[in-house]
All heavy atoms as TSV, in Angstrom:
chain	resi	resn	atom	element	x	y	z
A	1	MET	N	N	14.569	80.161	191.081
A	1	MET	CA	C	15.747	79.448	190.914
A	1	MET	C	C	15.616	78.661	189.497
A	1	MET	O	O	14.439	78.032	189.232
A	1	MET	CB	C	15.920	78.365	191.970
A	1	MET	CG	C	17.119	77.566	191.766
A	1	MET	SD	S	17.323	76.189	192.990
A	1	MET	CE	C	18.033	77.176	194.275
A	2	THR	N	N	16.519	78.685	188.779
A	2	THR	CA	C	16.502	78.054	187.470
A	2	THR	C	C	17.142	76.775	187.479
A	2	THR	O	O	18.170	76.672	188.178
A	2	THR	CB	C	17.015	78.853	186.239
A	2	THR	OG1	O	18.341	79.174	186.597
A	2	THR	CG2	C	16.368	80.205	186.114
A	3	LYS	N	N	16.605	75.688	186.834
A	3	LYS	CA	C	17.372	74.444	186.729
A	3	LYS	C	C	18.414	74.405	185.664
A	3	LYS	O	O	18.168	74.935	184.596
A	3	LYS	CB	C	16.255	73.320	186.564
A	3	LYS	CG	C	15.356	73.070	187.662
A	3	LYS	CD	C	14.461	71.798	187.497
A	3	LYS	CE	C	13.684	71.646	188.514
A	3	LYS	NZ	N	12.988	70.286	188.443
A	4	LYS	N	N	19.464	73.830	185.907
A	4	LYS	CA	C	20.470	73.644	184.853
A	4	LYS	C	C	20.137	72.442	184.129
A	4	LYS	O	O	19.912	71.249	184.706
A	4	LYS	CB	C	21.848	73.494	185.504
A	4	LYS	CG	C	22.965	73.535	184.592
A	4	LYS	CD	C	24.298	73.565	185.332
A	4	LYS	CE	C	25.446	73.752	184.196
A	4	LYS	NZ	N	26.693	73.827	184.926
A	5	MET	N	N	20.165	72.607	182.707
A	5	MET	CA	C	19.890	71.362	181.849
A	5	MET	C	C	21.187	70.568	181.693
A	5	MET	O	O	22.305	71.036	181.625
A	5	MET	CB	C	19.507	71.774	180.598
A	5	MET	CG	C	19.134	70.582	179.628
A	5	MET	SD	S	18.368	71.092	178.054
A	5	MET	CE	C	19.105	72.606	177.510
A	6	THR	N	N	21.156	69.306	181.936
A	6	THR	CA	C	22.101	68.357	181.803
A	6	THR	C	C	21.955	67.280	180.834
A	6	THR	O	O	20.755	67.004	180.508
A	6	THR	CB	C	22.539	67.627	183.218
A	6	THR	OG1	O	21.384	66.915	183.599
A	6	THR	CG2	C	22.919	68.703	184.314
A	7	PHE	N	N	23.017	66.665	180.404
A	7	PHE	CA	C	22.812	65.570	179.474
A	7	PHE	C	C	23.883	64.653	179.474
A	7	PHE	O	O	25.030	65.013	180.070
A	7	PHE	CB	C	22.781	66.114	177.987
A	7	PHE	CG	C	23.872	66.782	177.424
A	7	PHE	CD1	C	24.883	66.084	176.747
A	7	PHE	CD2	C	24.132	68.045	177.899
A	7	PHE	CE1	C	25.978	66.748	176.299
A	7	PHE	CE2	C	25.192	68.770	177.288
A	7	PHE	CZ	C	26.144	68.232	176.614
A	8	GLU	N	N	23.819	63.445	179.015
A	8	GLU	CA	C	24.942	62.448	179.031
A	8	GLU	C	C	25.514	62.408	177.560
A	8	GLU	O	O	24.654	62.248	176.584
A	8	GLU	CB	C	24.468	61.022	179.563
A	8	GLU	CG	C	24.083	61.246	181.059
A	8	GLU	CD	C	23.660	59.743	181.514
A	8	GLU	OE1	O	24.077	58.702	180.892
A	8	GLU	OE2	O	23.047	59.790	182.525
A	9	TRP	N	N	26.730	62.426	177.452
A	9	TRP	CA	C	27.292	62.529	176.131
A	9	TRP	C	C	28.101	61.008	175.808
A	9	TRP	O	O	28.979	60.650	176.639
A	9	TRP	CB	C	28.427	63.526	176.038
A	9	TRP	CG	C	28.990	63.807	174.664
A	9	TRP	CD1	C	30.335	63.778	174.352
A	9	TRP	CD2	C	28.292	64.378	173.557
A	9	TRP	NE1	N	30.507	64.091	172.996
A	9	TRP	CE2	C	29.255	64.482	172.556
A	9	TRP	CE3	C	26.913	64.738	173.394
A	9	TRP	CZ2	C	28.932	65.012	171.370
A	9	TRP	CZ3	C	26.638	65.261	172.087
A	9	TRP	CH2	C	27.670	65.322	171.039
A	10	HIS	N	N	27.502	60.286	174.836
A	10	HIS	CA	C	27.975	58.931	174.609
A	10	HIS	C	C	28.451	58.765	173.289
A	10	HIS	O	O	28.459	57.600	172.749
A	10	HIS	CB	C	26.869	57.951	174.793
A	10	HIS	CG	C	26.279	57.889	176.282
A	10	HIS	ND1	N	26.992	57.300	177.233
A	10	HIS	CD2	C	25.047	58.327	176.716
A	10	HIS	CE1	C	26.200	57.429	178.333
A	10	HIS	NE2	N	25.089	58.072	178.037
A	11	LEU	N	N	29.205	59.715	172.665
A	11	LEU	CA	C	29.703	59.540	171.383
A	11	LEU	C	C	30.651	58.555	171.192
A	11	LEU	O	O	30.805	57.800	170.370
A	11	LEU	CB	C	30.244	60.979	170.910
A	11	LEU	CG	C	30.729	61.039	169.466
A	11	LEU	CD1	C	29.742	60.531	168.472
A	11	LEU	CD2	C	31.236	62.372	169.108
A	12	ARG	N	N	31.679	58.527	172.177
A	12	ARG	CA	C	32.712	57.528	172.131
A	12	ARG	C	C	32.199	56.103	172.189
A	12	ARG	O	O	32.623	55.235	171.377
A	12	ARG	CB	C	33.680	57.722	173.168
A	12	ARG	CG	C	34.890	56.721	173.186
A	12	ARG	CD	C	35.853	56.841	174.248
A	12	ARG	NE	N	36.864	57.959	173.927
A	12	ARG	CZ	C	37.826	57.964	173.055
A	12	ARG	NH1	N	38.068	56.864	172.400
A	12	ARG	NH2	N	38.595	59.089	173.018
A	13	MET	N	N	31.113	55.947	173.012
A	13	MET	CA	C	30.576	54.581	173.090
A	13	MET	C	C	29.947	54.262	171.846
A	13	MET	O	O	29.913	53.069	171.292
A	13	MET	CB	C	29.524	54.508	174.342
A	13	MET	CG	C	28.828	53.207	174.455
A	13	MET	SD	S	27.916	53.149	176.113
A	13	MET	CE	C	26.754	54.331	175.882
A	14	ARG	N	N	29.089	55.247	171.250
A	14	ARG	CA	C	28.488	54.908	169.910
A	14	ARG	C	C	29.377	54.564	168.785
A	14	ARG	O	O	29.106	53.769	167.995
A	14	ARG	CB	C	27.584	56.078	169.577
A	14	ARG	CG	C	26.473	56.329	170.585
A	14	ARG	CD	C	25.416	55.256	170.605
A	14	ARG	NE	N	24.541	55.488	171.557
A	14	ARG	CZ	C	24.269	54.576	172.622
A	14	ARG	NH1	N	24.845	53.447	172.490
A	14	ARG	NH2	N	23.498	54.857	173.604
A	15	MET	N	N	30.496	55.263	168.895
A	15	MET	CA	C	31.577	55.063	167.831
A	15	MET	C	C	32.031	53.601	168.049
A	15	MET	O	O	32.356	52.848	167.077
A	15	MET	CB	C	32.735	56.019	167.937
A	15	MET	CG	C	32.423	57.382	167.508
A	15	MET	SD	S	33.794	58.671	167.850
A	15	MET	CE	C	35.181	57.804	167.031
A	16	ALA	N	N	32.466	53.141	169.217
A	16	ALA	CA	C	32.988	51.943	169.510
A	16	ALA	C	C	31.997	50.793	169.168
A	16	ALA	O	O	32.413	49.619	168.599
A	16	ALA	CB	C	33.244	51.813	170.998
A	17	GLU	N	N	30.663	51.048	169.322
A	17	GLU	CA	C	29.583	50.014	168.874
A	17	GLU	C	C	29.718	49.884	167.430
A	17	GLU	O	O	29.359	48.727	166.904
A	17	GLU	CB	C	28.336	50.538	169.225
A	17	GLU	CG	C	28.058	50.434	170.727
A	17	GLU	CD	C	26.743	51.059	171.119
A	17	GLU	OE1	O	26.035	51.743	170.155
A	17	GLU	OE2	O	26.411	50.945	172.302
A	18	ARG	N	N	30.272	50.808	166.611
A	18	ARG	CA	C	30.393	50.681	165.155
A	18	ARG	C	C	31.788	50.453	164.652
A	18	ARG	O	O	32.129	50.586	163.544
A	18	ARG	CB	C	29.885	52.014	164.492
A	18	ARG	CG	C	28.543	52.411	164.925
A	18	ARG	CD	C	27.524	51.505	164.307
A	18	ARG	NE	N	26.248	51.951	164.630
A	18	ARG	CZ	C	25.155	51.144	164.967
A	18	ARG	NH1	N	25.323	49.896	164.927
A	18	ARG	NH2	N	23.925	51.723	165.241
A	19	GLY	N	N	32.660	50.038	165.495
A	19	GLY	CA	C	34.005	49.719	165.211
A	19	GLY	C	C	34.832	50.886	164.921
A	19	GLY	O	O	35.988	50.740	164.477
A	20	MET	N	N	34.530	52.028	165.518
A	20	MET	CA	C	35.330	53.179	165.333
A	20	MET	C	C	36.100	53.583	166.727
A	20	MET	O	O	35.422	54.034	167.536
A	20	MET	CB	C	34.463	54.474	164.916
A	20	MET	CG	C	33.726	54.247	163.510
A	20	MET	SD	S	32.480	55.442	163.263
A	20	MET	CE	C	33.445	56.769	162.590
A	21	PHE	N	N	37.371	53.240	166.639
A	21	PHE	CA	C	38.029	53.273	168.064
A	21	PHE	C	C	39.016	54.418	168.033
A	21	PHE	O	O	39.694	54.658	169.141
A	21	PHE	CB	C	38.729	51.883	168.324
A	21	PHE	CG	C	37.768	50.791	168.368
A	21	PHE	CD1	C	37.595	49.919	167.326
A	21	PHE	CD2	C	36.943	50.653	169.551
A	21	PHE	CE1	C	36.756	48.857	167.426
A	21	PHE	CE2	C	36.074	49.595	169.537
A	21	PHE	CZ	C	35.988	48.663	168.526
A	22	GLN	N	N	39.203	55.169	167.068
A	22	GLN	CA	C	40.157	56.397	167.122
A	22	GLN	C	C	39.273	57.473	166.822
A	22	GLN	O	O	38.357	57.442	165.926
A	22	GLN	CB	C	41.167	56.149	166.188
A	22	GLN	CG	C	42.206	54.940	166.461
A	22	GLN	CD	C	43.267	54.713	165.352
A	22	GLN	OE1	O	43.199	55.290	164.235
A	22	GLN	NE2	N	44.289	54.186	165.736
A	23	THR	N	N	39.553	58.606	167.366
A	23	THR	CA	C	38.946	59.887	167.105
A	23	THR	C	C	39.065	60.305	165.624
A	23	THR	O	O	38.123	60.851	165.081
A	23	THR	CB	C	39.298	61.085	168.024
A	23	THR	OG1	O	40.651	61.261	167.932
A	23	THR	CG2	C	38.867	60.727	169.550
A	24	SER	N	N	40.211	59.977	165.066
A	24	SER	CA	C	40.456	60.361	163.697
A	24	SER	C	C	39.525	59.653	162.708
A	24	SER	O	O	39.329	59.924	161.550
A	24	SER	CB	C	41.861	60.028	163.398
A	24	SER	OG	O	42.108	58.706	163.500
A	25	ASP	N	N	38.877	58.610	163.226
A	25	ASP	CA	C	37.953	57.725	162.291
A	25	ASP	C	C	36.711	58.743	161.979
A	25	ASP	O	O	35.898	58.436	160.992
A	25	ASP	CB	C	37.287	56.487	163.137
A	25	ASP	CG	C	38.424	55.444	163.234
A	25	ASP	OD1	O	39.310	55.460	162.401
A	25	ASP	OD2	O	38.185	54.651	164.102
A	26	LEU	N	N	36.421	59.755	162.646
A	26	LEU	CA	C	35.234	60.735	162.500
A	26	LEU	C	C	35.663	61.800	161.450
A	26	LEU	O	O	34.822	62.438	160.889
A	26	LEU	CB	C	34.815	61.360	163.675
A	26	LEU	CG	C	33.798	60.566	164.534
A	26	LEU	CD1	C	33.420	61.441	165.742
A	26	LEU	CD2	C	32.647	60.197	163.833
A	27	VAL	N	N	36.943	61.943	161.173
A	27	VAL	CA	C	37.467	63.144	160.259
A	27	VAL	C	C	36.693	63.047	158.975
A	27	VAL	O	O	36.028	63.938	158.566
A	27	VAL	CB	C	38.924	63.081	160.111
A	27	VAL	CG1	C	39.304	64.172	159.090
A	27	VAL	CG2	C	39.546	63.417	161.489
A	28	LYS	N	N	36.856	61.905	158.227
A	28	LYS	CA	C	36.263	61.761	156.893
A	28	LYS	C	C	34.714	61.722	156.942
A	28	LYS	O	O	34.276	62.398	156.111
A	28	LYS	CB	C	36.851	60.499	156.194
A	28	LYS	CG	C	36.378	60.439	154.701
A	28	LYS	CD	C	37.075	59.142	154.177
A	28	LYS	CE	C	36.601	58.987	152.726
A	28	LYS	NZ	N	37.078	57.824	151.935
A	29	PRO	N	N	34.103	60.929	157.813
A	29	PRO	CA	C	32.609	60.918	157.566
A	29	PRO	C	C	32.025	62.277	158.083
A	29	PRO	O	O	30.983	62.776	157.412
A	29	PRO	CB	C	32.291	59.958	158.906
A	29	PRO	CG	C	33.405	59.017	159.054
A	29	PRO	CD	C	34.620	59.883	158.648
A	30	LEU	N	N	32.633	63.144	158.946
A	30	LEU	CA	C	32.195	64.391	159.110
A	30	LEU	C	C	32.420	65.365	158.101
A	30	LEU	O	O	31.457	66.105	157.723
A	30	LEU	CB	C	32.776	65.087	160.495
A	30	LEU	CG	C	32.504	64.424	161.817
A	30	LEU	CD1	C	33.274	65.031	162.922
A	30	LEU	CD2	C	30.861	64.596	162.065
A	31	ALA	N	N	33.470	65.269	157.374
A	31	ALA	CA	C	33.736	66.089	156.312
A	31	ALA	C	C	32.861	65.742	155.143
A	31	ALA	O	O	32.357	66.643	154.352
A	31	ALA	CB	C	35.189	65.838	155.757
A	32	GLU	N	N	32.468	64.452	154.954
A	32	GLU	CA	C	31.442	64.067	153.885
A	32	GLU	C	C	30.081	64.650	154.222
A	32	GLU	O	O	29.386	64.808	153.226
A	32	GLU	CB	C	31.412	62.597	153.995
A	32	GLU	CG	C	32.556	61.811	153.290
A	32	GLU	CD	C	32.590	60.373	153.456
A	32	GLU	OE1	O	31.584	59.746	154.026
A	32	GLU	OE2	O	33.407	59.804	152.870
A	33	ARG	N	N	29.831	65.141	155.495
A	33	ARG	CA	C	28.563	65.738	155.686
A	33	ARG	C	C	28.762	67.310	155.943
A	33	ARG	O	O	27.890	67.934	156.361
A	33	ARG	CB	C	28.069	65.207	157.015
A	33	ARG	CG	C	27.622	63.723	156.913
A	33	ARG	CD	C	27.488	62.964	158.216
A	33	ARG	NE	N	27.068	61.574	158.066
A	33	ARG	CZ	C	27.755	60.567	157.585
A	33	ARG	NH1	N	28.991	60.699	157.240
A	33	ARG	NH2	N	27.204	59.501	157.437
A	34	GLY	N	N	29.851	67.806	155.408
A	34	GLY	CA	C	30.184	69.171	155.457
A	34	GLY	C	C	30.681	69.762	156.673
A	34	GLY	O	O	30.599	71.129	156.798
A	35	ILE	N	N	31.072	69.055	157.587
A	35	ILE	CA	C	31.578	69.472	158.774
A	35	ILE	C	C	33.191	69.358	158.787
A	35	ILE	O	O	33.563	68.254	158.817
A	35	ILE	CB	C	30.975	68.699	159.979
A	35	ILE	CG1	C	29.508	68.800	159.961
A	35	ILE	CG2	C	31.555	69.255	161.441
A	35	ILE	CD1	C	28.960	70.197	160.194
A	36	VAL	N	N	33.880	70.357	158.816
A	36	VAL	CA	C	35.315	70.295	158.712
A	36	VAL	C	C	35.888	70.750	160.148
A	36	VAL	O	O	35.677	71.957	160.454
A	36	VAL	CB	C	35.942	71.103	157.668
A	36	VAL	CG1	C	37.392	71.112	157.642
A	36	VAL	CG2	C	35.445	70.735	156.288
A	37	LEU	N	N	36.398	69.826	160.823
A	37	LEU	CA	C	37.028	70.165	162.124
A	37	LEU	C	C	38.375	69.649	162.266
A	37	LEU	O	O	38.709	68.580	161.533
A	37	LEU	CB	C	36.115	69.482	163.428
A	37	LEU	CG	C	34.619	69.859	163.465
A	37	LEU	CD1	C	34.009	68.951	164.477
A	37	LEU	CD2	C	34.549	71.340	163.768
A	38	SER	N	N	39.141	70.245	163.024
A	38	SER	CA	C	40.607	69.700	163.188
A	38	SER	C	C	40.512	68.460	164.010
A	38	SER	O	O	39.553	68.150	164.669
A	38	SER	CB	C	41.508	70.761	163.981
A	38	SER	OG	O	41.155	70.878	165.305
A	39	ARG	N	N	41.655	67.727	163.948
A	39	ARG	CA	C	41.643	66.413	164.730
A	39	ARG	C	C	41.608	66.871	166.327
A	39	ARG	O	O	40.987	66.062	167.062
A	39	ARG	CB	C	43.117	65.862	164.547
A	39	ARG	CG	C	43.055	65.232	163.120
A	39	ARG	CD	C	44.421	64.403	162.929
A	39	ARG	NE	N	44.569	64.030	161.529
A	39	ARG	CZ	C	44.268	62.815	161.181
A	39	ARG	NH1	N	43.904	61.898	161.995
A	39	ARG	NH2	N	44.321	62.410	159.942
A	40	GLU	N	N	42.177	67.949	166.738
A	40	GLU	CA	C	42.063	68.431	168.115
A	40	GLU	C	C	40.666	68.643	168.571
A	40	GLU	O	O	40.132	68.228	169.571
A	40	GLU	CB	C	42.817	69.608	168.217
A	40	GLU	CG	C	44.369	69.364	168.265
A	40	GLU	CD	C	44.885	69.440	166.907
A	40	GLU	OE1	O	44.144	69.889	165.925
A	40	GLU	OE2	O	46.010	68.913	166.576
A	41	GLN	N	N	39.806	69.268	167.560
A	41	GLN	CA	C	38.482	69.610	167.809
A	41	GLN	C	C	37.633	68.324	167.945
A	41	GLN	O	O	36.814	68.205	168.856
A	41	GLN	CB	C	37.796	70.624	166.779
A	41	GLN	CG	C	38.430	71.951	166.929
A	41	GLN	CD	C	37.959	72.740	165.630
A	41	GLN	OE1	O	37.999	72.292	164.495
A	41	GLN	NE2	N	37.488	73.882	166.007
A	42	ILE	N	N	37.872	67.404	167.122
A	42	ILE	CA	C	37.226	66.089	167.095
A	42	ILE	C	C	37.524	65.434	168.329
A	42	ILE	O	O	36.644	64.780	169.002
A	42	ILE	CB	C	37.498	65.259	165.873
A	42	ILE	CG1	C	36.916	66.050	164.664
A	42	ILE	CG2	C	36.876	63.863	165.943
A	42	ILE	CD1	C	37.091	65.394	163.262
A	43	TYR	N	N	38.872	65.315	168.712
A	43	TYR	CA	C	39.171	64.662	169.963
A	43	TYR	C	C	38.375	65.317	171.209
A	43	TYR	O	O	37.729	64.429	172.017
A	43	TYR	CB	C	40.707	64.807	170.197
A	43	TYR	CG	C	41.106	64.283	171.597
A	43	TYR	CD1	C	41.324	63.087	171.789
A	43	TYR	CD2	C	41.376	65.129	172.665
A	43	TYR	CE1	C	41.837	62.475	172.912
A	43	TYR	CE2	C	41.667	64.590	173.860
A	43	TYR	CZ	C	42.029	63.264	174.027
A	43	TYR	OH	O	42.263	62.715	175.276
A	44	ARG	N	N	38.318	66.529	171.293
A	44	ARG	CA	C	37.531	67.092	172.235
A	44	ARG	C	C	36.198	66.766	172.290
A	44	ARG	O	O	35.505	66.596	173.319
A	44	ARG	CB	C	37.744	68.705	172.379
A	44	ARG	CG	C	39.191	69.016	172.926
A	44	ARG	CD	C	39.268	70.647	173.188
A	44	ARG	NE	N	38.801	71.486	171.981
A	44	ARG	CZ	C	39.644	71.861	171.259
A	44	ARG	NH1	N	40.985	71.698	171.220
A	44	ARG	NH2	N	39.225	72.718	170.245
A	45	LEU	N	N	35.574	66.715	171.034
A	45	LEU	CA	C	34.210	66.365	170.883
A	45	LEU	C	C	33.805	65.073	171.257
A	45	LEU	O	O	32.796	64.779	171.827
A	45	LEU	CB	C	33.776	66.601	169.366
A	45	LEU	CG	C	32.297	66.414	168.854
A	45	LEU	CD1	C	31.468	67.477	169.575
A	45	LEU	CD2	C	32.191	66.554	167.471
A	46	VAL	N	N	34.771	64.131	171.085
A	46	VAL	CA	C	34.549	62.729	171.438
A	46	VAL	C	C	34.672	62.432	172.893
A	46	VAL	O	O	34.053	61.762	173.532
A	46	VAL	CB	C	35.525	61.776	170.541
A	46	VAL	CG1	C	35.444	60.411	171.101
A	46	VAL	CG2	C	35.035	61.910	169.027
A	47	THR	N	N	35.769	63.164	173.480
A	47	THR	CA	C	36.246	62.829	174.780
A	47	THR	C	C	35.540	63.690	175.983
A	47	THR	O	O	35.560	63.179	177.085
A	47	THR	CB	C	37.762	63.002	174.935
A	47	THR	OG1	O	38.088	64.348	174.740
A	47	THR	CG2	C	38.485	61.999	174.097
A	48	THR	N	N	34.991	64.789	175.622
A	48	THR	CA	C	34.268	65.460	176.719
A	48	THR	C	C	32.915	66.116	176.204
A	48	THR	O	O	32.905	66.401	175.042
A	48	THR	CB	C	35.237	66.850	177.045
A	48	THR	OG1	O	35.482	67.589	175.785
A	48	THR	CG2	C	36.597	66.467	177.663
A	49	PRO	N	N	31.897	66.130	177.112
A	49	PRO	CA	C	30.706	66.602	176.605
A	49	PRO	C	C	30.770	68.189	176.215
A	49	PRO	O	O	31.454	68.917	176.901
A	49	PRO	CB	C	29.917	66.555	177.887
A	49	PRO	CG	C	30.539	65.534	178.746
A	49	PRO	CD	C	32.039	65.643	178.426
A	50	PRO	N	N	30.271	68.487	175.201
A	50	PRO	CA	C	30.394	69.867	174.687
A	50	PRO	C	C	29.646	70.941	175.572
A	50	PRO	O	O	28.358	70.439	175.959
A	50	PRO	CB	C	29.949	69.853	173.145
A	50	PRO	CG	C	29.035	68.616	173.088
A	50	PRO	CD	C	29.542	67.735	174.049
A	51	GLN	N	N	30.016	72.048	175.594
A	51	GLN	CA	C	29.171	72.997	176.382
A	51	GLN	C	C	28.256	73.757	175.429
A	51	GLN	O	O	27.209	73.957	175.692
A	51	GLN	CB	C	30.017	74.107	176.943
A	51	GLN	CG	C	30.902	73.612	178.100
A	51	GLN	CD	C	31.792	74.694	178.771
A	51	GLN	OE1	O	31.959	75.736	178.117
A	51	GLN	NE2	N	32.356	74.362	179.866
A	52	ARG	N	N	28.647	73.786	174.103
A	52	ARG	CA	C	27.717	74.252	172.995
A	52	ARG	C	C	28.019	73.451	171.845
A	52	ARG	O	O	29.077	72.961	171.512
A	52	ARG	CB	C	28.056	75.851	172.623
A	52	ARG	CG	C	27.781	76.733	173.692
A	52	ARG	CD	C	28.194	78.124	173.405
A	52	ARG	NE	N	29.676	78.085	173.334
A	52	ARG	CZ	C	30.452	79.065	173.480
A	52	ARG	NH1	N	29.896	80.297	173.814
A	52	ARG	NH2	N	31.703	78.992	173.508
A	53	LEU	N	N	26.965	73.238	171.072
A	53	LEU	CA	C	27.130	72.460	169.938
A	53	LEU	C	C	26.025	72.810	169.006
A	53	LEU	O	O	24.890	72.900	169.221
A	53	LEU	CB	C	26.957	70.935	170.287
A	53	LEU	CG	C	27.054	69.875	169.305
A	53	LEU	CD1	C	28.539	69.828	168.818
A	53	LEU	CD2	C	26.674	68.554	169.919
A	54	SER	N	N	26.621	73.036	167.684
A	54	SER	CA	C	25.625	73.419	166.589
A	54	SER	C	C	24.741	72.233	166.241
A	54	SER	O	O	25.275	71.131	166.343
A	54	SER	CB	C	26.211	73.999	165.397
A	54	SER	OG	O	26.900	72.914	164.587
A	55	MET	N	N	23.548	72.384	165.695
A	55	MET	CA	C	22.691	71.288	165.246
A	55	MET	C	C	23.391	70.502	164.087
A	55	MET	O	O	23.158	69.418	164.031
A	55	MET	CB	C	21.314	71.750	164.977
A	55	MET	CG	C	20.532	72.236	166.251
A	55	MET	SD	S	20.543	71.019	167.510
A	55	MET	CE	C	19.397	69.743	166.815
A	56	ASP	N	N	24.015	71.312	163.281
A	56	ASP	CA	C	24.622	70.699	162.085
A	56	ASP	C	C	25.850	69.725	162.557
A	56	ASP	O	O	25.832	68.464	162.096
A	56	ASP	CB	C	25.261	71.654	161.234
A	56	ASP	CG	C	24.370	72.531	160.396
A	56	ASP	OD1	O	23.151	72.169	160.279
A	56	ASP	OD2	O	24.615	73.663	160.082
A	57	VAL	N	N	26.511	70.056	163.516
A	57	VAL	CA	C	27.669	69.198	164.124
A	57	VAL	C	C	26.912	67.961	164.860
A	57	VAL	O	O	27.388	66.768	164.716
A	57	VAL	CB	C	28.492	69.880	165.037
A	57	VAL	CG1	C	29.582	69.001	165.651
A	57	VAL	CG2	C	29.301	70.973	164.279
A	58	PHE	N	N	25.773	68.255	165.590
A	58	PHE	CA	C	25.134	67.254	166.380
A	58	PHE	C	C	24.636	66.225	165.375
A	58	PHE	O	O	24.757	64.976	165.627
A	58	PHE	CB	C	24.052	67.784	167.194
A	58	PHE	CG	C	23.262	66.809	167.972
A	58	PHE	CD1	C	23.932	66.252	169.136
A	58	PHE	CD2	C	21.999	66.531	167.618
A	58	PHE	CE1	C	23.130	65.314	169.905
A	58	PHE	CE2	C	21.241	65.514	168.261
A	58	PHE	CZ	C	21.865	64.968	169.420
A	59	ALA	N	N	23.961	66.682	164.251
A	59	ALA	CA	C	23.322	65.703	163.296
A	59	ALA	C	C	24.406	64.920	162.674
A	59	ALA	O	O	24.200	63.815	162.407
A	59	ALA	CB	C	22.430	66.504	162.286
A	60	ALA	N	N	25.528	65.515	162.285
A	60	ALA	CA	C	26.763	64.865	161.497
A	60	ALA	C	C	27.296	63.854	162.486
A	60	ALA	O	O	27.605	62.746	162.059
A	60	ALA	CB	C	27.693	65.980	161.080
A	61	CYS	N	N	27.482	64.093	163.744
A	61	CYS	CA	C	27.957	63.148	164.704
A	61	CYS	C	C	26.988	61.969	164.831
A	61	CYS	O	O	27.512	60.730	164.890
A	61	CYS	CB	C	28.194	63.807	166.077
A	61	CYS	SG	S	29.643	64.781	166.258
A	62	ALA	N	N	25.703	62.204	164.860
A	62	ALA	CA	C	24.766	61.202	164.980
A	62	ALA	C	C	24.666	60.282	163.935
A	62	ALA	O	O	24.668	58.964	164.032
A	62	ALA	CB	C	23.385	61.713	165.250
A	63	THR	N	N	24.930	60.825	162.685
A	63	THR	CA	C	24.718	59.923	161.413
A	63	THR	C	C	26.345	59.359	161.197
A	63	THR	O	O	26.235	58.274	160.712
A	63	THR	CB	C	24.438	60.663	160.207
A	63	THR	OG1	O	25.136	61.868	159.859
A	63	THR	CG2	C	22.884	61.086	160.431
A	64	SER	N	N	27.358	60.072	161.398
A	64	SER	CA	C	28.544	59.504	161.283
A	64	SER	C	C	28.931	58.323	162.195
A	64	SER	O	O	29.605	57.363	161.890
A	64	SER	CB	C	29.712	60.563	161.537
A	64	SER	OG	O	29.476	61.647	160.517
A	65	SER	N	N	28.344	58.332	163.431
A	65	SER	CA	C	28.695	57.324	164.322
A	65	SER	C	C	27.903	56.123	164.116
A	65	SER	O	O	28.051	55.007	164.616
A	65	SER	CB	C	28.415	57.676	165.809
A	65	SER	OG	O	27.121	58.135	166.087
A	66	THR	N	N	26.946	56.199	163.163
A	66	THR	CA	C	26.216	54.986	162.676
A	66	THR	C	C	26.809	54.347	161.484
A	66	THR	O	O	26.464	53.331	161.036
A	66	THR	CB	C	24.729	55.279	162.464
A	66	THR	OG1	O	24.566	56.251	161.428
A	66	THR	CG2	C	24.031	55.781	163.715
A	67	ALA	N	N	27.818	55.058	160.874
A	67	ALA	CA	C	28.517	54.439	159.656
A	67	ALA	C	C	29.707	53.891	160.121
A	67	ALA	O	O	30.291	54.022	161.263
A	67	ALA	CB	C	28.864	55.742	158.803
A	68	HIS	N	N	30.194	52.848	159.281
A	68	HIS	CA	C	31.448	52.073	159.545
A	68	HIS	C	C	32.522	52.827	158.997
A	68	HIS	O	O	32.354	53.449	157.836
A	68	HIS	CB	C	31.244	50.777	159.013
A	68	HIS	CG	C	30.183	49.914	159.638
A	68	HIS	ND1	N	30.325	49.376	160.939
A	68	HIS	CD2	C	28.935	49.506	159.324
A	68	HIS	CE1	C	29.224	48.652	161.387
A	68	HIS	NE2	N	28.369	49.001	160.331
A	69	PRO	N	N	33.773	52.780	159.659
A	69	PRO	CA	C	34.841	53.464	159.038
A	69	PRO	C	C	35.288	52.763	157.786
A	69	PRO	O	O	35.075	51.582	157.718
A	69	PRO	CB	C	35.867	53.328	160.206
A	69	PRO	CG	C	35.610	52.105	160.934
A	69	PRO	CD	C	34.011	52.185	160.924
A	70	THR	N	N	35.915	53.527	156.860
A	70	THR	CA	C	36.443	53.009	155.598
A	70	THR	C	C	37.959	52.627	155.850
A	70	THR	O	O	38.610	53.412	156.570
A	70	THR	CB	C	36.298	53.870	154.589
A	70	THR	OG1	O	36.945	55.176	154.793
A	70	THR	CG2	C	34.862	54.163	154.219
A	71	THR	N	N	38.242	51.576	155.284
A	71	THR	CA	C	39.757	51.268	155.489
A	71	THR	C	C	40.501	51.387	154.069
A	71	THR	O	O	39.977	51.368	153.007
A	71	THR	CB	C	39.954	49.702	155.924
A	71	THR	OG1	O	39.211	48.870	155.080
A	71	THR	CG2	C	39.358	49.717	157.202
């Protein structure tokens, strides 16, 4: 029997800790790191745990959620 790997996805919480309350707040920071996703893709990334995720997107989310949004 194989064990299923699970994880907890806290991107929305990490964004809120940094004053980022809209999923669109991630569009520019991700693009600056070379990740271009549609607003719908970013919404799904923030609101639901991904089933698959590239390491580039994971790293960009980790560093983007530590940045403050620009106004």
